[in-house]
TIRO-2110 file (N, C-alpha, C; in Angstrom, 1 decimal):
// TIRO-2110
-2.5, -18.6, 4.6, N, 1, A
-2.9, -18.1, 3.3, CA, 1, A
-4.0, -17.1, 3.5, C, 1, A
-3.9, -16.0, 2.8, N, 2, A
-4.9, -15.0, 2.8, CA, 2, A
-5.7, -15.1, 1.5, C, 2, A
-7.0, -14.8, 1.6, N, 3, A
-7.9, -14.8, 0.4, CA, 3, A
-8.5, -13.5, 0.3, C, 3, A
-8.5, -13.0, -0.9, N, 4, A
-9.1, -11.7, -1.3, CA, 4, A
-10.1, -12.1, -2.4, C, 4, A
-11.4, -11.7, -2.3, N, 5, A
-12.4, -11.9, -3.3, CA, 5, A
-12.8, -10.6, -3.9, C, 5, A
-12.9, -10.5, -5.2, N, 6, A
-13.4, -9.3, -5.8, CA, 6, A
-14.4, -9.7, -6.9, C, 6, A
-15.4, -8.9, -7.0, N, 7, A
-16.5, -9.2, -8.1, CA, 7, A
-17.1, -7.9, -8.5, C, 7, A
-17.4, -7.8, -9.8, N, 8, A
-18.1, -6.6, -10.3, CA, 8, A
-19.5, -6.5, -9.5, C, 8, A
-19.9, -5.3, -9.3, N, 9, A
-21.1, -5.1, -8.6, CA, 9, A
-22.3, -4.9, -9.5, C, 9, A
-22.1, -4.5, -10.7, N, 10, A
-23.2, -4.4, -11.7, CA, 10, A
-22.7, -4.9, -13.0, C, 10, A
-23.5, -5.6, -13.7, N, 11, A
-23.1, -6.2, -15.0, CA, 11, A
-22.6, -5.1, -16.0, C, 11, A
-21.5, -5.4, -16.7, N, 12, A
-21.0, -4.6, -17.7, CA, 12, A
-20.3, -3.3, -17.2, C, 12, A
-20.1, -3.2, -15.9, N, 13, A
-19.4, -2.0, -15.4, CA, 13, A
-18.2, -2.4, -14.5, C, 13, A
-17.3, -1.4, -14.3, N, 14, A
-16.1, -1.6, -13.6, CA, 14, A
-16.2, -1.7, -12.1, C, 14, A
-17.0, -1.0, -11.4, N, 15, A
-17.0, -1.0, -9.9, CA, 15, A
-17.1, -2.5, -9.4, C, 15, A
-16.3, -2.6, -8.3, N, 16, A
-16.2, -4.0, -7.7, CA, 16, A
-16.4, -3.9, -6.2, C, 16, A
-16.8, -5.0, -5.7, N, 17, A
-16.9, -5.2, -4.2, CA, 17, A
-15.7, -6.1, -3.9, C, 17, A
-14.9, -5.7, -2.9, N, 18, A
-13.7, -6.5, -2.5, CA, 18, A
-13.9, -7.0, -1.1, C, 18, A
-13.6, -8.2, -0.8, N, 19, A
-13.7, -8.7, 0.5, CA, 19, A
-12.4, -9.4, 1.0, C, 19, A
-12.0, -9.0, 2.2, N, 20, A
-10.8, -9.6, 2.8, CA, 20, A
-11.2, -9.9, 4.3, C, 20, A
-11.2, -11.2, 4.6, N, 21, A
-11.7, -11.6, 6.0, CA, 21, A
-13.1, -11.0, 6.2, C, 21, A
-13.2, -10.2, 7.2, N, 22, A
-14.6, -9.6, 7.5, CA, 22, A
-14.7, -8.2, 7.0, C, 22, A
-13.8, -7.8, 6.1, N, 23, A
-13.8, -6.4, 5.6, CA, 23, A
-14.3, -6.4, 4.2, C, 23, A
-15.1, -5.3, 3.9, N, 24, A
-15.6, -5.1, 2.6, CA, 24, A
-15.2, -3.7, 2.2, C, 24, A
-14.7, -3.6, 1.0, N, 25, A
-14.4, -2.3, 0.4, CA, 25, A
-14.6, -2.4, -1.1, C, 25, A
-14.3, -1.3, -1.8, N, 26, A
-14.7, -1.2, -3.2, CA, 26, A
-13.5, -0.7, -4.0, C, 26, A
-13.6, -1.0, -5.3, N, 27, A
-12.6, -0.6, -6.3, CA, 27, A
-13.3, -0.2, -7.6, C, 27, A
-12.7, 0.6, -8.3, N, 28, A
-13.2, 1.0, -9.6, CA, 28, A
-11.9, 1.5, -10.4, C, 28, A
-12.1, 1.9, -11.6, N, 29, A
-11.1, 2.5, -12.4, CA, 29, A
-11.5, 4.0, -12.7, C, 29, A
-10.5, 4.8, -13.0, N, 30, A
-10.8, 6.2, -13.3, CA, 30, A
-11.5, 6.4, -14.6, C, 30, A
-12.0, 7.7, -14.8, N, 31, A
-12.6, 8.0, -16.1, CA, 31, A
-11.7, 7.8, -17.3, C, 31, A
-10.4, 8.0, -17.2, N, 32, A
-9.5, 7.8, -18.3, CA, 32, A
-9.5, 6.4, -18.8, C, 32, A
-9.9, 5.4, -17.9, N, 33, A
-10.0, 4.0, -18.3, CA, 33, A
-11.4, 3.6, -18.5, C, 33, A
-12.4, 4.5, -18.5, N, 34, A
-13.8, 4.1, -18.8, CA, 34, A
-14.6, 3.9, -17.5, C, 34, A
-14.0, 4.1, -16.3, N, 35, A
-14.7, 3.9, -15.1, CA, 35, A
-15.3, 5.2, -14.6, C, 35, A
-16.0, 5.1, -13.4, N, 36, A
-16.7, 6.2, -12.8, CA, 36, A
-15.9, 6.8, -11.7, C, 36, A
-14.7, 6.2, -11.4, N, 37, A
-13.9, 6.7, -10.2, CA, 37, A
-14.7, 6.7, -8.9, C, 37, A
-15.5, 5.7, -8.8, N, 38, A
-16.4, 5.7, -7.6, CA, 38, A
-15.6, 5.1, -6.3, C, 38, A
-14.4, 4.6, -6.5, N, 39, A
-13.6, 4.1, -5.5, CA, 39, A
-12.2, 4.1, -6.0, C, 39, A
-11.2, 3.8, -5.1, N, 40, A
-9.8, 3.7, -5.5, CA, 40, A
-9.7, 2.6, -6.5, C, 40, A
-8.7, 2.7, -7.4, N, 41, A
-8.4, 1.7, -8.3, CA, 41, A
-7.3, 0.7, -7.9, C, 41, A
-7.0, -0.3, -8.6, N, 42, A
-6.0, -1.3, -8.2, CA, 42, A
-4.6, -0.6, -8.0, C, 42, A
-4.2, 0.3, -8.8, N, 43, A
-2.9, 1.0, -8.6, CA, 43, A
-3.0, 1.8, -7.2, C, 43, A
-4.1, 2.4, -6.9, N, 44, A
-4.3, 3.1, -5.7, CA, 44, A
-4.1, 2.2, -4.5, C, 44, A
-4.6, 1.0, -4.6, N, 45, A
-4.5, 0.0, -3.5, CA, 45, A
-3.1, -0.5, -3.4, C, 45, A
-2.4, -0.6, -4.5, N, 46, A
-1.0, -1.0, -4.5, CA, 46, A
-0.2, 0.0, -3.8, C, 46, A
-0.4, 1.3, -4.1, N, 47, A
0.4, 2.4, -3.5, CA, 47, A
0.0, 2.5, -2.0, C, 47, A
-1.3, 2.3, -1.7, N, 48, A
-1.8, 2.3, -0.3, CA, 48, A
-1.2, 1.2, 0.6, C, 48, A
-0.9, 0.1, 0.0, N, 49, A
-0.3, -1.0, 0.7, CA, 49, A
1.1, -0.6, 1.2, C, 49, A
1.8, 0.1, 0.4, N, 50, A
3.1, 0.6, 0.8, CA, 50, A
3.0, 1.7, 1.9, C, 50, A
2.1, 2.6, 1.7, N, 51, A
1.9, 3.7, 2.7, CA, 51, A
1.5, 3.1, 4.0, C, 51, A
0.6, 2.2, 4.0, N, 52, A
0.1, 1.6, 5.3, CA, 52, A
1.2, 0.8, 6.0, C, 52, A
2.0, 0.1, 5.2, N, 53, A
3.1, -0.8, 5.7, CA, 53, A
4.1, 0.1, 6.4, C, 53, A
4.5, 1.2, 5.8, N, 54, A
5.5, 2.1, 6.4, CA, 54, A
5.0, 2.6, 7.8, C, 54, A
3.7, 3.0, 7.9, N, 55, A
3.1, 3.4, 9.2, CA, 55, A
3.1, 2.3, 10.2, C, 55, A
2.6, 1.1, 9.8, N, 56, A
2.5, 0.0, 10.7, CA, 56, A
3.9, -0.5, 11.2, C, 56, A
4.8, -0.5, 10.3, N, 57, A
6.2, -0.9, 10.7, CA, 57, A
6.8, 0.1, 11.7, C, 57, A
6.6, 1.4, 11.4, N, 58, A
7.2, 2.3, 12.4, CA, 58, A
6.5, 2.2, 13.8, C, 58, A
5.2, 2.0, 13.8, N, 59, A
4.5, 1.8, 15.1, CA, 59, A
5.0, 0.5, 15.8, C, 59, A
5.1, -0.6, 15.0, N, 60, A
5.6, -1.8, 15.6, CA, 60, A
7.0, -1.7, 16.1, C, 60, A
7.9, -1.1, 15.4, N, 61, A
9.3, -0.9, 15.8, CA, 61, A
9.3, -0.1, 17.1, C, 61, A
8.6, 1.0, 17.1, N, 62, A
8.6, 1.9, 18.2, CA, 62, A
8.1, 1.2, 19.5, C, 62, A
7.0, 0.5, 19.4, N, 63, A
6.5, -0.2, 20.6, CA, 63, A
7.5, -1.3, 21.0, C, 63, A
8.1, -2.0, 20.1, N, 64, A
9.0, -3.1, 20.5, CA, 64, A
10.3, -2.5, 21.1, C, 64, A
10.7, -1.3, 20.8, N, 65, A
12.0, -0.7, 21.3, CA, 65, A
11.7, 0.4, 22.3, C, 65, A
10.5, 0.6, 22.7, N, 66, A
10.2, 1.7, 23.7, CA, 66, A
10.5, 3.1, 23.2, C, 66, A
10.2, 3.3, 22.0, N, 67, A
10.4, 4.7, 21.4, CA, 67, A
9.1, 5.4, 21.5, C, 67, A
9.1, 6.6, 22.0, N, 68, A
7.8, 7.4, 22.3, CA, 68, A
7.2, 8.0, 21.0, C, 68, A
7.0, 7.1, 20.0, N, 69, A
6.3, 7.5, 18.8, CA, 69, A
4.8, 7.7, 19.0, C, 69, A
4.3, 8.8, 18.8, N, 70, A
2.9, 9.1, 19.0, CA, 70, A
2.0, 8.8, 17.8, C, 70, A
2.6, 9.2, 16.6, N, 71, A
1.8, 9.1, 15.4, CA, 71, A
2.7, 9.1, 14.2, C, 71, A
2.3, 8.5, 13.1, N, 72, A
3.1, 8.5, 11.9, CA, 72, A
2.2, 8.9, 10.7, C, 72, A
2.7, 9.6, 9.8, N, 73, A
2.0, 9.9, 8.6, CA, 73, A
2.9, 9.5, 7.4, C, 73, A
2.3, 8.9, 6.4, N, 74, A
3.0, 8.6, 5.2, CA, 74, A
2.2, 9.0, 4.0, C, 74, A
3.0, 9.4, 2.9, N, 75, A
2.4, 9.8, 1.7, CA, 75, A
3.2, 9.1, 0.6, C, 75, A
2.5, 8.4, -0.3, N, 76, A
3.1, 7.8, -1.5, CA, 76, A
2.6, 8.6, -2.7, C, 76, A
3.6, 9.1, -3.5, N, 77, A
3.3, 9.7, -4.8, CA, 77, A
3.9, 8.8, -5.8, C, 77, A
3.1, 8.5, -6.8, N, 78, A
3.5, 7.5, -7.8, CA, 78, A
3.5, 8.1, -9.2, C, 78, A
4.4, 7.6, -10.0, N, 79, A
4.5, 8.1, -11.4, CA, 79, A
4.5, 6.8, -12.3, C, 79, A
3.4, 6.7, -13.0, N, 80, A
3.3, 5.5, -13.9, CA, 80, A
3.6, 5.8, -15.3, C, 80, A
4.2, 6.9, -15.6, N, 81, A
4.4, 7.3, -17.0, CA, 81, A
5.4, 6.4, -17.7, C, 81, A
6.2, 5.6, -17.0, N, 82, A
7.1, 4.7, -17.7, CA, 82, A
6.8, 3.2, -17.3, C, 82, A
5.5, 3.0, -16.8, N, 83, A
5.2, 1.6, -16.4, CA, 83, A
5.2, 0.6, -17.6, C, 83, A
4.9, 1.1, -18.7, N, 84, A
4.9, 0.1, -19.9, CA, 84, A
6.3, -0.2, -20.3, C, 84, A
7.3, 0.6, -19.8, N, 85, A
8.7, 0.2, -20.0, CA, 85, A
9.3, -0.5, -18.8, C, 85, A
8.4, -0.9, -17.9, N, 86, A
8.8, -1.7, -16.7, CA, 86, A
9.3, -0.9, -15.5, C, 86, A
9.0, 0.5, -15.5, N, 87, A
9.4, 1.3, -14.4, CA, 87, A
8.2, 2.0, -13.8, C, 87, A
8.0, 1.7, -12.5, N, 88, A
6.9, 2.4, -11.8, CA, 88, A
7.6, 3.1, -10.6, C, 88, A
7.5, 4.4, -10.6, N, 89, A
8.3, 5.1, -9.6, CA, 89, A
7.4, 5.6, -8.4, C, 89, A
7.8, 5.3, -7.2, N, 90, A
7.1, 5.7, -6.0, CA, 90, A
8.0, 6.5, -5.1, C, 90, A
7.5, 7.7, -4.7, N, 91, A
8.2, 8.5, -3.7, CA, 91, A
7.4, 8.5, -2.4, C, 91, A
8.1, 8.1, -1.3, N, 92, A
7.4, 7.9, 0.0, CA, 92, A
7.9, 9.0, 0.9, C, 92, A
7.0, 9.8, 1.5, N, 93, A
7.3, 10.8, 2.5, CA, 93, A
6.7, 10.3, 3.8, C, 93, A
7.5, 10.3, 4.9, N, 94, A
7.1, 9.9, 6.2, CA, 94, A
7.4, 11.0, 7.2, C, 94, A
6.4, 11.2, 8.1, N, 95, A
6.6, 12.1, 9.2, CA, 95, A
6.4, 11.3, 10.5, C, 95, A
7.3, 11.4, 11.4, N, 96, A
7.2, 10.8, 12.8, CA, 96, A
6.8, 11.9, 13.7, C, 96, A
5.9, 11.7, 14.6, N, 97, A
5.4, 12.7, 15.6, CA, 97, A
5.6, 12.1, 17.0, C, 97, A
6.2, 12.9, 17.9, N, 98, A
6.4, 12.5, 19.2, CA, 98, A
7.7, 13.1, 19.7, C, 98, A
8.0, 13.0, 21.0, N, 99, A
9.3, 13.5, 21.5, CA, 99, A
10.4, 12.5, 21.2, C, 99, A
10.9, 12.6, 20.0, N, 100, A
11.9, 11.6, 19.5, CA, 100, A
13.3, 12.3, 19.4, C, 100, A
14.3, 11.5, 19.8, N, 101, A
15.7, 12.0, 19.6, CA, 101, A
16.1, 11.7, 18.1, C, 101, A
17.2, 12.3, 17.7, N, 102, A
17.7, 12.1, 16.4, CA, 102, A
18.0, 10.6, 16.2, C, 102, A
18.5, 10.0, 17.2, N, 103, A
18.9, 8.6, 17.1, CA, 103, A
17.6, 7.7, 16.9, C, 103, A
16.5, 8.1, 17.6, N, 104, A
15.3, 7.3, 17.5, CA, 104, A
14.7, 7.5, 16.1, C, 104, A
14.7, 8.7, 15.6, N, 105, A
14.3, 9.0, 14.2, CA, 105, A
15.1, 8.2, 13.2, C, 105, A
16.4, 8.1, 13.4, N, 106, A
17.2, 7.4, 12.5, CA, 106, A
16.9, 5.9, 12.5, C, 106, A
16.6, 5.4, 13.7, N, 107, A
16.3, 4.0, 13.9, CA, 107, A
14.9, 3.7, 13.2, C, 107, A
14.0, 4.5, 13.4, N, 108, A
12.7, 4.4, 12.7, CA, 108, A
12.8, 4.4, 11.2, C, 108, A
13.6, 5.4, 10.7, N, 109, A
13.8, 5.5, 9.3, CA, 109, A
14.4, 4.2, 8.7, C, 109, A
15.4, 3.7, 9.4, N, 110, A
16.0, 2.4, 9.0, CA, 110, A
15.0, 1.3, 9.0, C, 110, A
14.2, 1.2, 10.0, N, 111, A
13.2, 0.1, 10.2, CA, 111, A
12.2, 0.2, 9.0, C, 111, A
11.7, 1.4, 8.7, N, 112, A
10.7, 1.4, 7.7, CA, 112, A
11.2, 1.2, 6.3, C, 112, A
12.5, 1.4, 6.1, N, 113, A
13.1, 1.2, 4.8, CA, 113, A
13.0, -0.2, 4.3, C, 113, A
12.8, -1.1, 5.2, N, 114, A
12.7, -2.5, 4.9, CA, 114, A
11.3, -3.1, 5.4, C, 114, A
10.3, -2.3, 5.3, N, 115, A
9.0, -2.9, 5.7, CA, 115, A
8.6, -4.0, 4.8, C, 115, A
7.8, -4.9, 5.2, N, 116, A
7.5, -6.1, 4.4, CA, 116, A
6.9, -5.8, 3.0, C, 116, A
6.1, -4.8, 2.8, N, 117, A
5.6, -4.5, 1.5, CA, 117, A
6.7, -3.9, 0.6, C, 117, A
7.5, -3.1, 1.2, N, 118, A
8.6, -2.5, 0.4, CA, 118, A
9.5, -3.6, -0.1, C, 118, A
9.8, -4.6, 0.8, N, 119, A
10.7, -5.7, 0.4, CA, 119, A
9.9, -6.6, -0.7, C, 119, A
8.7, -6.8, -0.5, N, 120, A
7.9, -7.6, -1.4, CA, 120, A
7.9, -6.9, -2.8, C, 120, A
7.8, -5.6, -2.8, N, 121, A
7.7, -4.9, -4.1, CA, 121, A
9.1, -4.8, -4.8, C, 121, A
10.2, -4.9, -4.0, N, 122, A
11.5, -4.6, -4.6, CA, 122, A
12.4, -5.7, -4.6, C, 122, A
12.2, -6.8, -3.8, N, 123, A
13.2, -7.8, -3.8, CA, 123, A
12.7, -9.2, -3.9, C, 123, A
11.4, -9.4, -4.0, N, 124, A
10.8, -10.7, -4.1, CA, 124, A
10.4, -11.1, -5.5, C, 124, A
10.5, -12.3, -5.8, N, 125, A
9.9, -12.8, -7.0, CA, 125, A
8.5, -13.2, -6.7, C, 125, A
7.6, -12.6, -7.4, N, 126, A
6.1, -12.9, -7.2, CA, 126, A
5.7, -13.8, -8.3, C, 126, A
5.1, -14.9, -7.9, N, 127, A
4.6, -15.9, -8.8, CA, 127, A
3.0, -15.8, -8.8, C, 127, A
2.4, -15.7, -9.9, N, 128, A
1.0, -15.6, -10.0, CA, 128, A
0.5, -16.8, -10.9, C, 128, A
-0.3, -17.6, -10.3, N, 129, A
-0.9, -18.8, -11.0, CA, 129, A
-2.3, -18.4, -11.3, C, 129, A
-2.7, -18.5, -12.6, N, 130, A
-4.0, -18.2, -13.0, CA, 130, A
-4.9, -19.5, -13.1, C, 130, A
-6.1, -19.4, -12.6, N, 131, A
-7.0, -20.5, -12.7, CA, 131, A
-8.3, -19.8, -13.2, C, 131, A
-8.8, -20.2, -14.4, N, 132, A
-10.0, -19.6, -14.9, CA, 132, A
-11.1, -20.6, -14.9, C, 132, A
-12.2, -20.2, -14.2, N, 133, A
-13.4, -21.1, -14.1, CA, 133, A
-14.3, -20.9, -15.3, C, 133, A
END
């Protein structure tokens, strides 16, 4: 089980301190929502989870299969204009760097298409239990 703790840093304001294991980072909301945009917002972290998962999955797959992948870049572009209708669109661009054959690129592309976060976002039923203190 993983635990993530988040708490506002100043009374009456949006900025938050977030802790995961030994890591501390920050979150806020943008000016359009009344925040100061002092850190990425929850949607940004949602999108970042997908981008990071694509990179990590490609590196894991390459190491496991002896593919000479040197570096991976991913970019997630999101469109939340239809989110209230239940549609959140994400476009992922990935670049593989290294002396790769067409077959190796195809294998990496296939591997990242089902990275754990991608599957979580698209095929899993997520249950959220609320406990208010």
